[in-house]
C-alpha positions as CSV (number, residue, x, y, z in Angstrom):
1,M,-31.4,-122.8,23.7
2,A,-28.7,-122.8,26.4
3,W,-26.6,-120.4,24.3
4,A,-29.6,-118.1,23.9
5,V,-30.5,-118.1,27.6
6,S,-26.9,-117.6,28.6
7,G,-26.7,-114.6,26.4
8,F,-29.6,-112.9,28.1
9,I,-28.3,-113.8,31.5
10,G,-24.9,-112.3,30.6
11,L,-26.6,-109.1,29.4
12,W,-28.7,-109.0,32.6
13,L,-25.5,-109.3,34.7
14,L,-23.8,-106.6,32.7
15,V,-26.5,-104.0,33.4
16,G,-26.3,-104.7,37.2
17,G,-28.3,-107.8,37.8
18,A,-27.8,-110.0,40.9
19,G,-26.5,-107.0,42.8
20,L,-23.4,-106.6,40.6
21,A,-22.0,-103.2,39.7
22,P,-23.3,-102.2,36.2
23,V,-20.8,-102.1,33.4
24,S,-21.1,-99.1,31.2
25,T,-21.6,-99.7,27.5
26,G,-18.3,-97.8,26.8
27,K,-16.5,-100.8,28.3
28,W,-18.4,-103.4,26.2
29,G,-16.4,-105.0,23.4
30,G,-15.3,-108.0,21.5
31,L,-17.6,-110.9,20.6
32,L,-20.2,-109.7,23.2
33,L,-20.7,-106.4,21.4
34,T,-20.8,-108.0,18.0
35,L,-23.5,-110.5,19.0
36,F,-25.4,-107.9,20.9
37,M,-25.6,-105.5,17.9
38,A,-26.4,-108.3,15.5
39,V,-29.2,-109.9,17.6
40,V,-30.8,-106.7,18.6
41,S,-30.7,-105.3,15.0
42,I,-32.3,-108.5,13.6
43,V,-35.0,-108.7,16.3
44,L,-36.0,-105.0,16.2
45,S,-35.8,-104.6,12.5
46,F,-38.1,-107.6,11.7
47,P,-41.4,-106.1,12.8
48,L,-40.4,-102.7,11.2
49,A,-39.6,-104.5,8.0
50,I,-43.0,-106.2,7.9
51,G,-44.6,-102.8,8.4
52,L,-42.5,-101.3,5.6
53,A,-43.3,-104.1,3.2
54,L,-47.0,-103.8,3.8
55,S,-46.8,-100.0,3.6
56,R,-45.1,-100.2,0.2
57,Q,-48.0,-102.3,-1.1
58,S,-50.5,-99.9,0.4
59,K,-53.1,-98.2,-1.8
60,L,-52.7,-95.0,0.3
61,P,-50.3,-92.7,-1.6
62,V,-48.9,-91.0,1.5
63,V,-48.1,-94.3,3.3
64,K,-46.7,-95.9,0.2
65,G,-44.6,-92.8,-0.7
66,M,-43.1,-92.6,2.8
67,A,-42.1,-96.3,2.7
68,V,-40.7,-96.0,-0.8
69,T,-38.7,-92.9,0.1
70,L,-37.1,-94.5,3.3
71,I,-36.3,-97.8,1.5
72,E,-34.7,-96.2,-1.6
73,I,-32.7,-93.7,0.5
74,M,-31.3,-96.3,2.8
75,R,-30.6,-98.8,0.0
76,G,-28.9,-96.3,-2.2
77,T,-26.5,-95.1,0.4
78,P,-23.6,-97.0,2.0
79,L,-24.0,-98.1,5.6
80,T,-20.8,-96.3,6.5
81,V,-22.3,-92.9,5.6
82,F,-25.3,-93.5,7.9
83,L,-23.0,-94.6,10.7
84,F,-21.2,-91.3,10.5
85,I,-24.5,-89.4,10.3
86,G,-25.8,-91.2,13.4
87,D,-22.6,-90.6,15.3
88,V,-21.9,-87.0,14.3
89,M,-25.2,-85.4,13.2
90,L,-27.8,-87.1,15.3
91,P,-26.7,-85.4,18.6
92,V,-27.1,-82.0,16.8
93,F,-30.8,-82.5,16.5
94,L,-31.4,-83.5,20.1
95,P,-31.7,-81.3,23.1
96,N,-28.6,-80.7,25.2
97,T,-30.2,-82.6,28.1
98,I,-30.4,-85.8,26.0
99,S,-27.2,-87.7,25.4
100,L,-27.4,-90.9,23.4
101,D,-24.9,-93.6,23.9
102,R,-22.6,-94.2,21.0
103,I,-23.6,-97.9,20.9
104,L,-27.3,-96.8,20.9
105,R,-26.7,-94.5,17.9
106,A,-25.0,-97.2,16.0
107,M,-27.9,-99.6,16.9
108,V,-30.5,-97.2,15.5
109,V,-28.7,-97.0,12.1
110,L,-28.2,-100.8,12.0
111,V,-31.9,-101.5,12.8
112,L,-33.0,-99.1,10.0
113,F,-30.5,-100.5,7.5
114,C,-31.5,-104.1,8.2
115,A,-35.2,-103.2,8.1
116,V,-35.2,-101.8,4.6
117,Y,-33.4,-104.8,3.1
118,T,-35.6,-107.2,5.0
119,A,-38.7,-105.3,3.9
120,E,-37.8,-105.8,0.2
121,T,-37.2,-109.5,0.8
122,I,-40.6,-109.8,2.5
123,R,-42.3,-107.8,-0.3
124,G,-40.9,-110.3,-2.8
125,G,-42.6,-113.1,-0.7
126,L,-45.9,-111.2,-0.6
127,Q,-45.9,-110.8,-4.4
128,A,-45.4,-114.6,-4.8
129,I,-48.7,-115.3,-3.0
130,P,-51.6,-115.7,-5.5
131,R,-54.2,-113.0,-5.3
132,G,-56.9,-115.6,-5.3
133,Q,-56.0,-116.6,-1.7
134,A,-56.8,-113.1,-0.3
135,E,-60.0,-113.0,-2.4
136,A,-61.1,-116.3,-1.0
137,A,-60.4,-115.1,2.5
138,N,-62.5,-112.0,1.9
139,A,-65.2,-114.2,0.5
140,L,-65.2,-116.2,3.8
141,G,-65.7,-113.0,5.7
142,L,-62.1,-112.5,7.0
143,S,-61.1,-108.9,7.6
144,T,-57.9,-107.5,6.0
145,P,-55.8,-107.8,9.1
146,L,-56.9,-111.4,9.6
147,T,-56.2,-112.2,6.0
148,L,-52.7,-110.8,6.2
149,G,-51.9,-112.3,9.6
150,L,-53.4,-115.8,9.1
151,I,-53.0,-116.5,5.4
152,V,-50.8,-114.1,3.4
153,L,-47.9,-113.3,5.8
154,P,-47.2,-116.9,7.0
155,Q,-46.8,-118.1,3.4
156,A,-44.8,-115.0,2.4
157,L,-42.4,-115.4,5.3
158,K,-42.0,-119.1,4.6
159,I,-41.1,-118.4,0.9
160,S,-38.7,-115.6,2.0
161,I,-36.7,-117.7,4.6
162,P,-33.6,-118.3,2.3
163,A,-33.4,-114.6,1.3
164,L,-34.1,-113.5,4.9
165,V,-31.3,-115.6,6.3
166,G,-29.0,-114.0,3.6
167,V,-29.9,-110.6,4.9
168,F,-29.4,-111.6,8.5
169,I,-26.0,-113.1,7.7
170,Q,-25.0,-109.9,5.9
171,M,-26.1,-108.0,9.0
172,I,-23.8,-110.0,11.2
173,Q,-20.9,-109.1,8.9
174,E,-21.9,-105.5,8.6
175,T,-21.5,-105.0,12.4
176,S,-17.8,-104.9,11.8
177,L,-18.2,-101.5,10.2
178,V,-18.9,-99.9,13.6
179,A,-15.2,-100.2,14.3
180,I,-14.7,-97.0,12.3
181,L,-16.7,-95.2,15.1
182,G,-14.2,-96.3,17.7
183,L,-16.3,-99.2,19.0
184,F,-14.3,-102.2,20.1
185,E,-16.4,-105.0,18.6
186,L,-14.8,-108.1,17.2
187,L,-12.9,-106.4,14.4
188,G,-12.1,-103.3,16.6
189,M,-10.7,-105.6,19.3
190,S,-8.4,-107.3,16.8
191,R,-7.0,-103.9,15.9
192,S,-6.4,-103.2,19.6
193,I,-4.6,-106.5,19.9
194,L,-2.4,-105.8,16.9
195,S,-1.4,-102.5,18.4
196,N,0.1,-104.3,21.3
197,P,3.9,-104.6,20.8
198,T,3.7,-108.3,21.9
199,Y,1.6,-109.1,18.9
200,V,3.1,-106.8,16.2
201,G,3.1,-108.6,12.8
202,R,0.6,-111.3,13.9
203,Y,-1.9,-110.2,11.2
204,A,-2.5,-113.6,9.7
205,E,-3.2,-115.3,13.0
206,V,-5.5,-112.6,14.3
207,Y,-7.6,-112.0,11.2
208,F,-7.8,-115.8,10.4
209,F,-9.2,-116.3,13.9
210,I,-11.7,-113.4,13.5
211,G,-12.8,-114.7,10.1
212,L,-13.3,-118.2,11.7
213,I,-15.6,-116.7,14.3
214,Y,-17.6,-114.8,11.7
215,W,-17.8,-118.0,9.6
216,G,-19.0,-120.0,12.5
217,L,-21.8,-117.6,13.4
218,C,-23.0,-117.4,9.8
219,Y,-22.8,-121.2,9.3
220,V,-24.8,-121.9,12.4
221,M,-27.5,-119.5,11.2
222,S,-27.5,-121.2,7.8
223,I,-28.0,-124.6,9.4
224,G,-30.8,-123.2,11.5
225,S,-32.5,-121.8,8.4
226,R,-32.3,-125.2,6.6
227,R,-33.8,-127.0,9.5
228,L,-36.6,-124.4,9.7
229,E,-37.3,-124.8,6.0
230,K,-37.5,-128.5,6.4
231,A,-39.8,-128.3,9.3
232,L,-42.1,-125.9,7.5
233,N,-42.1,-127.9,4.2
234,T,-45.7,-129.1,3.9
235,E,-45.6,-129.8,0.2
236,H,-44.4,-133.4,0.4
């Protein structure tokens, strides 16, 4: 909890909190930028993923078709391609008066990319719920939104926890790809360090340390998911 709170406090100070001068996003970098992109992508993509998963199971052809099209396009194309599209082509479709920050453009792509994979994971959990539970809820007079929110979705998300954590761990690792856009996240910062004449040839030390940080972040998330599964296990 202290780490989570300190992260929000640090972000608040960066944007000019407590009377400090705001730090432009162009100067953000390193572990801060990696954690910021990973956390924001996971948090914002989750509700979007639930909407996509439910839309793909919708009986309305238009809604289902739009969800399927978005999911299949995003899943069938490498993330690198969409990062370049977001960085180069997105400003072309915007008015000249609107200028999106490069980090914001990367965030939009990461959120969409994470959402489609999370949506498919949640859809797998939804399909694992017996149809009889929804029918029983309808027989008791519950509306469709209440049936989804109180009965179906909680069970589906519980079943999907291991796969969801796998997607989120992959998302943490995928943030390293924004280095190709010139953003100095953790991997981009390591390249900046290696370009310093003082550290020429220190590839093993730098990349081992970077890999250790990524492993630590992913392992902590894995431990948290196991504890969450244990806390939600009501079968024994």
